Each structure stands twice: as structure tokens, then as C-alpha cells.
PDB file of N, CA, C and O in Angstrom, chain B, residues numbered from 101:
ATOM      1  N   UNK B 101       0.940  -1.136  -0.030  1.00  0.00           N
ATOM      2  CA  UNK B 101       0.035   0.267   0.094  1.00  0.00           C
ATOM      3  C   UNK B 101       0.974   1.388  -0.068  1.00  0.00           C
ATOM      4  O   UNK B 101       0.955   2.243  -0.954  1.00  0.00           O
ATOM      5  N   UNK B 102       1.930   1.245   1.067  1.00  0.00           N
ATOM      6  CA  UNK B 102       2.820   2.390   1.129  1.00  0.00           C
ATOM      7  C   UNK B 102       3.621   2.667  -0.281  1.00  0.00           C
ATOM      8  O   UNK B 102       3.834   3.791  -0.734  1.00  0.00           O
ATOM      9  N   UNK B 103       4.016   1.450  -0.876  1.00  0.00           N
ATOM     10  CA  UNK B 103       4.780   1.532  -2.138  1.00  0.00           C
ATOM     11  C   UNK B 103       4.141   2.260  -3.225  1.00  0.00           C
ATOM     12  O   UNK B 103       4.637   3.152  -3.913  1.00  0.00           O
ATOM     13  N   UNK B 104       2.738   1.659  -3.298  1.00  0.00           N
ATOM     14  CA  UNK B 104       1.839   2.222  -4.118  1.00  0.00           C
ATOM     15  C   UNK B 104       1.682   3.870  -4.187  1.00  0.00           C
ATOM     16  O   UNK B 104       1.665   4.490  -5.251  1.00  0.00           O
ATOM     17  N   UNK B 105       1.577   4.433  -2.967  1.00  0.00           N
ATOM     18  CA  UNK B 105       1.355   5.514  -2.716  1.00  0.00           C
ATOM     19  C   UNK B 105       2.626   6.419  -3.139  1.00  0.00           C
ATOM     20  O   UNK B 105       2.480   7.479  -3.747  1.00  0.00           O
ATOM     21  N   UNK B 106       3.763   5.955  -2.797  1.00  0.00           N
ATOM     22  CA  UNK B 106       5.095   6.451  -3.207  1.00  0.00           C
ATOM     23  C   UNK B 106       5.234   6.460  -4.855  1.00  0.00           C
ATOM     24  O   UNK B 106       5.671   7.496  -5.357  1.00  0.00           O
ATOM     25  N   UNK B 107       4.929   5.506  -5.602  1.00  0.00           N
ATOM     26  CA  UNK B 107       4.878   5.558  -6.906  1.00  0.00           C
ATOM     27  C   UNK B 107       4.205   6.522  -7.355  1.00  0.00           C
ATOM     28  O   UNK B 107       4.724   7.256  -8.196  1.00  0.00           O
ATOM     29  N   UNK B 108       2.718   6.783  -6.845  1.00  0.00           N
ATOM     30  CA  UNK B 108       1.987   7.760  -7.316  1.00  0.00           C
ATOM     31  C   UNK B 108       2.530   9.160  -7.172  1.00  0.00           C
ATOM     32  O   UNK B 108       2.496   9.973  -8.096  1.00  0.00           O
ATOM     33  N   UNK B 109       3.088   9.441  -5.843  1.00  0.00           N
ATOM     34  CA  UNK B 109       3.669  10.538  -5.649  1.00  0.00           C
ATOM     35  C   UNK B 109       4.854  10.947  -6.657  1.00  0.00           C
ATOM     36  O   UNK B 109       5.070  12.108  -7.005  1.00  0.00           O
ATOM     37  N   UNK B 110       5.433  10.064  -6.986  1.00  0.00           N
ATOM     38  CA  UNK B 110       6.882  10.127  -7.903  1.00  0.00           C
ATOM     39  C   UNK B 110       6.072  10.683  -9.246  1.00  0.00           C
ATOM     40  O   UNK B 110       6.274  11.818  -9.678  1.00  0.00           O
ATOM     41  N   UNK B 111       5.305   9.926  -9.748  1.00  0.00           N
ATOM     42  CA  UNK B 111       4.490  10.088 -11.021  1.00  0.00           C
ATOM     43  C   UNK B 111       4.132  11.624 -10.909  1.00  0.00           C
ATOM     44  O   UNK B 111       4.453  12.378 -11.828  1.00  0.00           O
ATOM     45  N   UNK B 112       3.561  12.028  -9.947  1.00  0.00           N
ATOM     46  CA  UNK B 112       3.054  13.513  -9.876  1.00  0.00           C
ATOM     47  C   UNK B 112       4.104  14.378  -9.812  1.00  0.00           C
ATOM     48  O   UNK B 112       4.104  15.366 -10.548  1.00  0.00           O
ATOM     49  N   UNK B 113       5.149  14.136  -8.927  1.00  0.00           N
ATOM     50  CA  UNK B 113       6.246  15.050  -8.910  1.00  0.00           C
ATOM     51  C   UNK B 113       6.896  15.305 -10.621  1.00  0.00           C
ATOM     52  O   UNK B 113       7.111  16.338 -11.255  1.00  0.00           O
ATOM     53  N   UNK B 114       7.042  14.057 -10.913  1.00  0.00           N
ATOM     54  CA  UNK B 114       7.517  14.166 -12.353  1.00  0.00           C
ATOM     55  C   UNK B 114       6.614  14.917 -13.442  1.00  0.00           C
ATOM     56  O   UNK B 114       7.065  15.768 -14.209  1.00  0.00           O
ATOM     57  N   UNK B 115       5.432  14.542 -13.415  1.00  0.00           N
ATOM     58  CA  UNK B 115       4.445  15.515 -14.127  1.00  0.00           C
ATOM     59  C   UNK B 115       4.506  17.003 -13.806  1.00  0.00           C
ATOM     60  O   UNK B 115       4.386  17.851 -14.690  1.00  0.00           O
ATOM     61  N   UNK B 116       4.684  17.284 -12.600  1.00  0.00           N
ATOM     62  CA  UNK B 116       4.729  18.616 -12.279  1.00  0.00           C
ATOM     63  C   UNK B 116       5.968  19.430 -12.740  1.00  0.00           C
ATOM     64  O   UNK B 116       5.870  20.603 -13.099  1.00  0.00           O
ATOM     65  N   UNK B 117       7.346  18.623 -12.706  1.00  0.00           N
ATOM     66  CA  UNK B 117       8.266  18.899 -13.172  1.00  0.00           C
ATOM     67  C   UNK B 117       8.371  19.283 -14.763  1.00  0.00           C
ATOM     68  O   UNK B 117       8.990  20.197 -15.307  1.00  0.00           O
ATOM     69  N   UNK B 118       7.627  18.356 -15.252  1.00  0.00           N
ATOM     70  CA  UNK B 118       7.538  18.546 -16.883  1.00  0.00           C
ATOM     71  C   UNK B 118       6.666  19.891 -17.147  1.00  0.00           C
ATOM     72  O   UNK B 118       6.917  20.628 -18.100  1.00  0.00           O
ATOM     73  N   UNK B 119       5.614  20.147 -16.216  1.00  0.00           N
ATOM     74  CA  UNK B 119       4.755  21.194 -16.505  1.00  0.00           C
ATOM     75  C   UNK B 119       5.667  22.546 -16.180  1.00  0.00           C
ATOM     76  O   UNK B 119       5.538  23.601 -16.801  1.00  0.00           O
ATOM     77  N   UNK B 120       6.489  22.358 -15.237  1.00  0.00           N
ATOM     78  CA  UNK B 120       7.174  23.784 -14.740  1.00  0.00           C
ATOM     79  C   UNK B 120       8.160  23.870 -15.904  1.00  0.00           C
ATOM     80  O   UNK B 120       8.200  24.949 -16.495  1.00  0.00           O
ATOM     81  N   UNK B 121       8.908  22.950 -16.288  1.00  0.00           N
ATOM     82  CA  UNK B 121       9.728  23.248 -17.477  1.00  0.00           C
ATOM     83  C   UNK B 121       9.086  23.751 -18.663  1.00  0.00           C
ATOM     84  O   UNK B 121       9.683  24.572 -19.360  1.00  0.00           O
ATOM     85  N   UNK B 122       7.876  23.327 -18.982  1.00  0.00           N
ATOM     86  CA  UNK B 122       7.312  23.828 -20.222  1.00  0.00           C
ATOM     87  C   UNK B 122       6.886  25.240 -19.948  1.00  0.00           C
ATOM     88  O   UNK B 122       7.046  26.043 -20.868  1.00  0.00           O
ATOM     89  N   UNK B 123       6.337  25.690 -18.757  1.00  0.00           N
ATOM     90  CA  UNK B 123       6.006  27.029 -18.492  1.00  0.00           C
ATOM     91  C   UNK B 123       7.291  28.012 -18.460  1.00  0.00           C
ATOM     92  O   UNK B 123       7.197  29.183 -18.827  1.00  0.00           O
ATOM     93  N   UNK B 124       8.420  27.480 -18.024  1.00  0.00           N
ATOM     94  CA  UNK B 124       9.679  28.197 -18.159  1.00  0.00           C
ATOM     95  C   UNK B 124      10.076  28.499 -19.461  1.00  0.00           C
ATOM     96  O   UNK B 124      10.424  29.621 -19.830  1.00  0.00           O
ATOM     97  N   UNK B 125      10.012  27.267 -20.321  1.00  0.00           N
ATOM     98  CA  UNK B 125      10.243  27.556 -21.951  1.00  0.00           C
ATOM     99  C   UNK B 125       9.289  28.627 -22.499  1.00  0.00           C
ATOM    100  O   UNK B 125       9.628  29.588 -23.189  1.00  0.00           O
ATOM    101  N   UNK B 126       7.910  28.289 -22.046  1.00  0.00           N
ATOM    102  CA  UNK B 126       6.875  29.479 -22.455  1.00  0.00           C
ATOM    103  C   UNK B 126       7.222  30.919 -22.198  1.00  0.00           C
ATOM    104  O   UNK B 126       7.112  31.837 -23.011  1.00  0.00           O
ATOM    105  N   UNK B 127       7.677  30.999 -20.896  1.00  0.00           N
ATOM    106  CA  UNK B 127       7.948  32.474 -20.349  1.00  0.00           C
ATOM    107  C   UNK B 127       9.064  33.011 -21.229  1.00  0.00           C
ATOM    108  O   UNK B 127       8.989  34.150 -21.687  1.00  0.00           O
ATOM    109  N   UNK B 128      10.220  32.121 -21.503  1.00  0.00           N
ATOM    110  CA  UNK B 128      11.345  32.617 -22.106  1.00  0.00           C
ATOM    111  C   UNK B 128      10.796  32.905 -23.524  1.00  0.00           C
ATOM    112  O   UNK B 128      10.790  34.066 -23.933  1.00  0.00           O
ATOM    113  N   UNK B 129      10.352  31.928 -24.259  1.00  0.00           N
ATOM    114  CA  UNK B 129       9.854  31.938 -25.672  1.00  0.00           C
ATOM    115  C   UNK B 129       9.098  33.335 -25.717  1.00  0.00           C
ATOM    116  O   UNK B 129       9.561  34.174 -26.489  1.00  0.00           O
ATOM    117  N   UNK B 130       7.997  33.661 -24.975  1.00  0.00           N
ATOM    118  CA  UNK B 130       7.230  34.824 -25.192  1.00  0.00           C
ATOM    119  C   UNK B 130       7.918  36.115 -25.000  1.00  0.00           C
ATOM    120  O   UNK B 130       7.681  37.089 -25.715  1.00  0.00           O
ATOM    121  N   UNK B 131       8.828  36.120 -23.967  1.00  0.00           N
ATOM    122  CA  UNK B 131       9.673  37.256 -23.692  1.00  0.00           C
ATOM    123  C   UNK B 131      10.668  37.566 -24.940  1.00  0.00           C
ATOM    124  O   UNK B 131      11.059  38.701 -25.214  1.00  0.00           O
ATOM    125  N   UNK B 132      11.023  36.370 -25.665  1.00  0.00           N
ATOM    126  CA  UNK B 132      11.820  36.684 -26.699  1.00  0.00           C
ATOM    127  C   UNK B 132      11.072  36.795 -28.071  1.00  0.00           C
ATOM    128  O   UNK B 132      11.587  37.312 -29.062  1.00  0.00           O
ATOM    129  N   UNK B 133       9.988  36.339 -28.043  1.00  0.00           N
ATOM    130  CA  UNK B 133       9.137  36.524 -29.239  1.00  0.00           C
ATOM    131  C   UNK B 133       9.294  35.293 -30.272  1.00  0.00           C
ATOM    132  O   UNK B 133       8.882  35.379 -31.428  1.00  0.00           O
ATOM    133  N   UNK B 134       9.974  34.051 -29.716  1.00  0.00           N
ATOM    134  CA  UNK B 134      10.092  33.202 -30.631  1.00  0.00           C
ATOM    135  C   UNK B 134       8.770  32.107 -30.697  1.00  0.00           C
ATOM    136  O   UNK B 134       7.866  32.092 -29.861  1.00  0.00           O
ATOM    137  N   UNK B 135       8.853  31.333 -31.707  1.00  0.00           N
ATOM    138  CA  UNK B 135       7.645  30.338 -31.508  1.00  0.00           C
ATOM    139  C   UNK B 135       7.816  29.240 -30.329  1.00  0.00           C
ATOM    140  O   UNK B 135       8.881  28.699 -30.030  1.00  0.00           O
ATOM    141  N   UNK B 136       6.563  29.018 -29.720  1.00  0.00           N
ATOM    142  CA  UNK B 136       6.522  28.096 -28.364  1.00  0.00           C
ATOM    143  C   UNK B 136       6.735  26.585 -29.020  1.00  0.00           C
ATOM    144  O   UNK B 136       6.380  26.191 -30.131  1.00  0.00           O
ATOM    145  N   UNK B 137       7.326  25.979 -28.128  1.00  0.00           N
ATOM    146  CA  UNK B 137       7.028  24.252 -28.305  1.00  0.00           C
ATOM    147  C   UNK B 137       5.709  23.854 -28.055  1.00  0.00           C
ATOM    148  O   UNK B 137       4.937  24.566 -27.413  1.00  0.00           O
ATOM    149  N   UNK B 138       5.423  22.853 -28.481  1.00  0.00           N
ATOM    150  CA  UNK B 138       3.932  22.294 -28.082  1.00  0.00           C
ATOM    151  C   UNK B 138       3.835  21.846 -26.821  1.00  0.00           C
ATOM    152  O   UNK B 138       4.627  20.976 -26.456  1.00  0.00           O
ATOM    153  N   UNK B 139       2.975  22.287 -26.035  1.00  0.00           N
ATOM    154  CA  UNK B 139       2.654  21.706 -24.751  1.00  0.00           C
ATOM    155  C   UNK B 139       2.531  20.229 -24.629  1.00  0.00           C
ATOM    156  O   UNK B 139       2.117  19.552 -25.570  1.00  0.00           O
ATOM    157  N   UNK B 140       2.911  19.676 -23.393  1.00  0.00           N
ATOM    158  CA  UNK B 140       2.364  18.284 -23.521  1.00  0.00           C
ATOM    159  C   UNK B 140       1.204  18.102 -23.092  1.00  0.00           C
ATOM    160  O   UNK B 140       0.723  18.798 -22.198  1.00  0.00           O
ATOM    161  N   UNK B 141       0.510  17.020 -23.738  1.00  0.00           N
ATOM    162  CA  UNK B 141      -0.848  16.972 -23.572  1.00  0.00           C
ATOM    163  C   UNK B 141      -1.088  16.114 -22.420  1.00  0.00           C
ATOM    164  O   UNK B 141      -0.810  14.915 -22.374  1.00  0.00           O
ATOM    165  N   UNK B 142      -1.742  16.960 -21.283  1.00  0.00           N
ATOM    166  CA  UNK B 142      -2.065  16.431 -20.030  1.00  0.00           C
ATOM    167  C   UNK B 142      -3.617  16.231 -19.884  1.00  0.00           C
ATOM    168  O   UNK B 142      -4.142  15.207 -19.447  1.00  0.00           O
ATOM    169  N   UNK B 143      -4.230  17.283 -20.284  1.00  0.00           N
ATOM    170  CA  UNK B 143      -5.627  17.339 -20.543  1.00  0.00           C
ATOM    171  C   UNK B 143      -6.043  17.957 -21.866  1.00  0.00           C
ATOM    172  O   UNK B 143      -5.471  18.934 -22.347  1.00  0.00           O
ATOM    173  N   UNK B 144      -6.923  17.423 -22.345  1.00  0.00           N
ATOM    174  CA  UNK B 144      -7.576  18.178 -23.796  1.00  0.00           C
ATOM    175  C   UNK B 144      -7.922  19.351 -23.526  1.00  0.00           C
ATOM    176  O   UNK B 144      -8.560  19.700 -22.533  1.00  0.00           O
ATOM    177  N   UNK B 145      -7.399  20.235 -24.655  1.00  0.00           N
ATOM    178  CA  UNK B 145      -7.814  21.809 -24.420  1.00  0.00           C
ATOM    179  C   UNK B 145      -9.077  22.041 -24.212  1.00  0.00           C
ATOM    180  O   UNK B 145      -9.879  21.228 -24.674  1.00  0.00           O
ATOM    181  N   UNK B 146      -9.555  23.170 -23.489  1.00  0.00           N
ATOM    182  CA  UNK B 146     -10.846  23.540 -23.403  1.00  0.00           C
ATOM    183  C   UNK B 146     -11.447  24.178 -24.758  1.00  0.00           C
ATOM    184  O   UNK B 146     -10.700  24.836 -25.482  1.00  0.00           O
ATOM    185  N   UNK B 147     -12.587  24.010 -25.043  1.00  0.00           N
ATOM    186  CA  UNK B 147     -13.189  24.491 -26.213  1.00  0.00           C
ATOM    187  C   UNK B 147     -13.306  26.024 -25.915  1.00  0.00           C
ATOM    188  O   UNK B 147     -13.764  26.382 -24.830  1.00  0.00           O
ATOM    189  N   UNK B 148     -12.848  27.068 -26.983  1.00  0.00           N
ATOM    190  CA  UNK B 148     -13.049  28.419 -26.775  1.00  0.00           C
ATOM    191  C   UNK B 148     -14.555  28.661 -26.669  1.00  0.00           C
ATOM    192  O   UNK B 148     -15.295  27.870 -27.253  1.00  0.00           O
ATOM    193  N   UNK B 149     -15.076  29.672 -25.985  1.00  0.00           N
ATOM    194  CA  UNK B 149     -16.322  30.029 -26.095  1.00  0.00           C
ATOM    195  C   UNK B 149     -16.695  30.776 -27.430  1.00  0.00           C
ATOM    196  O   UNK B 149     -15.752  31.284 -28.037  1.00  0.00           O
ATOM    197  N   UNK B 150     -17.785  30.884 -27.885  1.00  0.00           N
ATOM    198  CA  UNK B 150     -18.238  31.451 -29.292  1.00  0.00           C
ATOM    199  C   UNK B 150     -17.864  32.767 -29.316  1.00  0.00           C
ATOM    200  O   UNK B 150     -17.336  33.109 -30.374  1.00  0.00           O
ATOM    201  N   UNK B 151     -17.999  33.779 -28.306  1.00  0.00           N
ATOM    202  CA  UNK B 151     -17.520  35.170 -28.216  1.00  0.00           C
ATOM    203  C   UNK B 151     -16.689  35.218 -26.974  1.00  0.00           C
ATOM    204  O   UNK B 151     -17.094  34.830 -25.878  1.00  0.00           O
ATOM    205  N   UNK B 152     -15.398  35.760 -27.229  1.00  0.00           N
ATOM    206  CA  UNK B 152     -14.372  35.883 -26.255  1.00  0.00           C
ATOM    207  C   UNK B 152     -14.353  37.449 -25.879  1.00  0.00           C
ATOM    208  O   UNK B 152     -14.147  38.313 -26.732  1.00  0.00           O
ATOM    209  N   UNK B 153     -14.576  37.717 -24.593  1.00  0.00           N
ATOM    210  CA  UNK B 153     -14.468  39.123 -24.210  1.00  0.00           C
ATOM    211  C   UNK B 153     -13.200  39.731 -24.284  1.00  0.00           C
ATOM    212  O   UNK B 153     -13.161  40.939 -24.051  1.00  0.00           O
ATOM    213  N   UNK B 154     -12.120  39.123 -24.570  1.00  0.00           N
ATOM    214  CA  UNK B 154     -10.667  39.302 -24.703  1.00  0.00           C
ATOM    215  C   UNK B 154     -10.332  39.807 -26.237  1.00  0.00           C
ATOM    216  O   UNK B 154      -9.205  40.191 -26.550  1.00  0.00           O
ATOM    217  N   UNK B 155     -11.344  39.765 -27.074  1.00  0.00           N
ATOM    218  CA  UNK B 155     -11.045  40.099 -28.438  1.00  0.00           C
ATOM    219  C   UNK B 155     -10.455  41.426 -28.658  1.00  0.00           C
ATOM    220  O   UNK B 155      -9.489  41.571 -29.407  1.00  0.00           O
ATOM    221  N   UNK B 156     -11.049  42.477 -27.977  1.00  0.00           N
ATOM    222  CA  UNK B 156     -10.594  43.790 -27.971  1.00  0.00           C
ATOM    223  C   UNK B 156      -9.164  43.790 -27.580  1.00  0.00           C
ATOM    224  O   UNK B 156      -8.426  44.486 -28.278  1.00  0.00           O
ATOM    225  N   UNK B 157      -8.674  43.184 -26.661  1.00  0.00           N
ATOM    226  CA  UNK B 157      -7.208  43.150 -26.190  1.00  0.00           C
ATOM    227  C   UNK B 157      -6.380  42.451 -27.230  1.00  0.00           C
ATOM    228  O   UNK B 157      -5.221  42.828 -27.403  1.00  0.00           O
ATOM    229  N   UNK B 158      -6.919  41.383 -27.997  1.00  0.00           N
ATOM    230  CA  UNK B 158      -6.204  40.797 -29.039  1.00  0.00           C
ATOM    231  C   UNK B 158      -6.057  41.779 -30.138  1.00  0.00           C
ATOM    232  O   UNK B 158      -4.976  41.844 -30.723  1.00  0.00           O
ATOM    233  N   UNK B 159      -7.145  42.629 -30.509  1.00  0.00           N
ATOM    234  CA  UNK B 159      -6.839  43.569 -31.635  1.00  0.00           C
ATOM    235  C   UNK B 159      -6.166  44.739 -31.357  1.00  0.00           C
ATOM    236  O   UNK B 159      -5.626  45.388 -32.252  1.00  0.00           O
ATOM    237  N   UNK B 160      -6.147  45.116 -30.037  1.00  0.00           N
ATOM    238  CA  UNK B 160      -4.908  45.967 -29.608  1.00  0.00           C
ATOM    239  C   UNK B 160      -3.672  45.495 -29.943  1.00  0.00           C
ATOM    240  O   UNK B 160      -2.826  46.138 -30.564  1.00  0.00           O
ATOM    241  N   UNK B 161      -3.557  44.366 -29.534  1.00  0.00           N
ATOM    242  CA  UNK B 161      -2.089  43.589 -29.586  1.00  0.00           C
ATOM    243  C   UNK B 161      -1.732  43.883 -31.357  1.00  0.00           C
ATOM    244  O   UNK B 161      -0.744  44.442 -31.834  1.00  0.00           O
ATOM    245  N   UNK B 162      -2.825  43.333 -32.012  1.00  0.00           N
ATOM    246  CA  UNK B 162      -2.432  43.229 -33.518  1.00  0.00           C
ATOM    247  C   UNK B 162      -2.102  44.717 -34.072  1.00  0.00           C
ATOM    248  O   UNK B 162      -1.250  44.888 -34.945  1.00  0.00           O
ATOM    249  N   UNK B 163      -2.743  45.635 -33.575  1.00  0.00           N
ATOM    250  CA  UNK B 163      -2.617  46.987 -34.048  1.00  0.00           C
ATOM    251  C   UNK B 163      -1.142  47.457 -33.782  1.00  0.00           C
ATOM    252  O   UNK B 163      -0.603  48.177 -34.622  1.00  0.00           O
ATOM    253  N   UNK B 164      -0.376  47.030 -32.498  1.00  0.00           N
ATOM    254  CA  UNK B 164       0.825  47.355 -32.255  1.00  0.00           C
ATOM    255  C   UNK B 164       1.814  46.557 -33.016  1.00  0.00           C
ATOM    256  O   UNK B 164       2.836  47.082 -33.457  1.00  0.00           O
ATOM    257  N   UNK B 165       1.516  45.194 -33.195  1.00  0.00           N
ATOM    258  CA  UNK B 165       2.647  44.485 -33.836  1.00  0.00           C
ATOM    259  C   UNK B 165       1.949  43.336 -34.351  1.00  0.00           C
ATOM    260  O   UNK B 165       1.626  42.408 -33.609  1.00  0.00           O
ATOM    261  N   UNK B 166       1.664  43.354 -35.765  1.00  0.00           N
ATOM    262  CA  UNK B 166       0.950  42.090 -36.398  1.00  0.00           C
ATOM    263  C   UNK B 166       1.824  40.861 -36.401  1.00  0.00           C
ATOM    264  O   UNK B 166       1.255  39.805 -36.677  1.00  0.00           O
ATOM    265  N   UNK B 167       3.079  40.829 -36.145  1.00  0.00           N
ATOM    266  CA  UNK B 167       3.929  39.580 -36.131  1.00  0.00           C
ATOM    267  C   UNK B 167       3.527  38.931 -34.772  1.00  0.00           C
ATOM    268  O   UNK B 167       3.606  37.705 -34.690  1.00  0.00           O
ATOM    269  N   UNK B 168       3.193  39.502 -33.927  1.00  0.00           N
ATOM    270  CA  UNK B 168       2.845  38.820 -32.496  1.00  0.00           C
ATOM    271  C   UNK B 168       1.753  38.014 -32.814  1.00  0.00           C
ATOM    272  O   UNK B 168       1.703  37.039 -32.065  1.00  0.00           O
ATOM    273  N   UNK B 169       0.738  38.057 -33.754  1.00  0.00           N
ATOM    274  CA  UNK B 169      -0.478  37.256 -33.857  1.00  0.00           C
ATOM    275  C   UNK B 169       0.007  36.018 -34.739  1.00  0.00           C
ATOM    276  O   UNK B 169      -0.635  34.969 -34.694  1.00  0.00           O
ATOM    277  N   UNK B 170       1.072  36.134 -35.493  1.00  0.00           N
ATOM    278  CA  UNK B 170       1.417  34.978 -36.250  1.00  0.00           C
ATOM    279  C   UNK B 170       2.786  34.409 -35.917  1.00  0.00           C
ATOM    280  O   UNK B 170       3.705  34.593 -36.715  1.00  0.00           O
ATOM    281  N   UNK B 171       3.013  33.632 -34.630  1.00  0.00           N
ATOM    282  CA  UNK B 171       4.073  33.329 -33.965  1.00  0.00           C
ATOM    283  C   UNK B 171       4.762  32.226 -34.834  1.00  0.00           C
ATOM    284  O   UNK B 171       5.951  31.968 -34.654  1.00  0.00           O
ATOM    285  N   UNK B 172       3.951  31.521 -35.859  1.00  0.00           N
ATOM    286  CA  UNK B 172       4.715  30.287 -36.615  1.00  0.00           C
ATOM    287  C   UNK B 172       4.899  30.976 -37.944  1.00  0.00           C
ATOM    288  O   UNK B 172       5.279  30.194 -38.816  1.00  0.00           O
ATOM    289  N   UNK B 173       4.742  32.171 -38.327  1.00  0.00           N
ATOM    290  CA  UNK B 173       4.961  32.619 -39.513  1.00  0.00           C
ATOM    291  C   UNK B 173       6.326  32.245 -40.152  1.00  0.00           C
ATOM    292  O   UNK B 173       6.414  31.680 -41.242  1.00  0.00           O
ATOM    293  N   UNK B 174       7.398  32.611 -39.371  1.00  0.00           N
ATOM    294  CA  UNK B 174       8.718  32.433 -39.813  1.00  0.00           C
ATOM    295  C   UNK B 174       9.420  31.084 -39.252  1.00  0.00           C
ATOM    296  O   UNK B 174      10.607  30.802 -39.417  1.00  0.00           O
ATOM    297  N   UNK B 175       8.584  30.403 -38.648  1.00  0.00           N
ATOM    298  CA  UNK B 175       9.128  28.983 -37.999  1.00  0.00           C
ATOM    299  C   UNK B 175       9.477  28.181 -39.186  1.00  0.00           C
ATOM    300  O   UNK B 175       8.855  28.219 -40.248  1.00  0.00           O
ATOM    301  N   UNK B 176      10.854  27.214 -38.859  1.00  0.00           N
ATOM    302  CA  UNK B 176      11.029  26.332 -39.801  1.00  0.00           C
ATOM    303  C   UNK B 176      10.095  24.995 -39.557  1.00  0.00           C
ATOM    304  O   UNK B 176       9.856  24.641 -38.403  1.00  0.00           O
ATOM    305  N   UNK B 177       9.692  24.428 -40.439  1.00  0.00           N
ATOM    306  CA  UNK B 177       8.857  23.065 -40.190  1.00  0.00           C
ATOM    307  C   UNK B 177       9.734  22.163 -39.346  1.00  0.00           C
ATOM    308  O   UNK B 177      10.936  22.017 -39.565  1.00  0.00           O
ATOM    309  N   UNK B 178       9.011  21.517 -38.290  1.00  0.00           N
ATOM    310  CA  UNK B 178       9.600  20.537 -37.509  1.00  0.00           C
ATOM    311  C   UNK B 178       9.409  19.141 -37.937  1.00  0.00           C
ATOM    312  O   UNK B 178       9.908  18.222 -37.286  1.00  0.00           O
TER     313      UNK B 178
END
């Protein structure tokens, strides 16, 4: 019983480390403006609502720098 709990704790810890590494890559990539790596699929992505209230934020963003809206435009194929 105890061994099972330890194994689950270890799996959980590894998953958290992977997520942390991805978030660090994400933070570095966004600050440098480079394309992001694909996130590890842990949960299926949530479906976006039909109308997002943040569209005005996105359009402000686009007005300042259209390249930010196409992060994969100049990326080499993987």
C-alpha cells in the first residue's frame, strides 16, 4: 500500500516538473518573441467560447505588432 502511494507521488512529481519546464520555456519564448514548443498533452484543451470578451485586447495587440499574432509565420517546419 505504501509503495503504491510512493509510486503515485513520484509520478505526480515528475508530471509537475515537466509542466514547470514547459512553463519556463513558455515564459522565455514569449519574452523573446520566438515560436513556442507544443505543450505536453495532459488534459484536452478547453473549447473556446463562441464570443471571447478578450477580442478587444487581441486587436489592440495586433494593431501594435501584427507579427505577434502569427508566431509560426517564420518558423522552420519541425
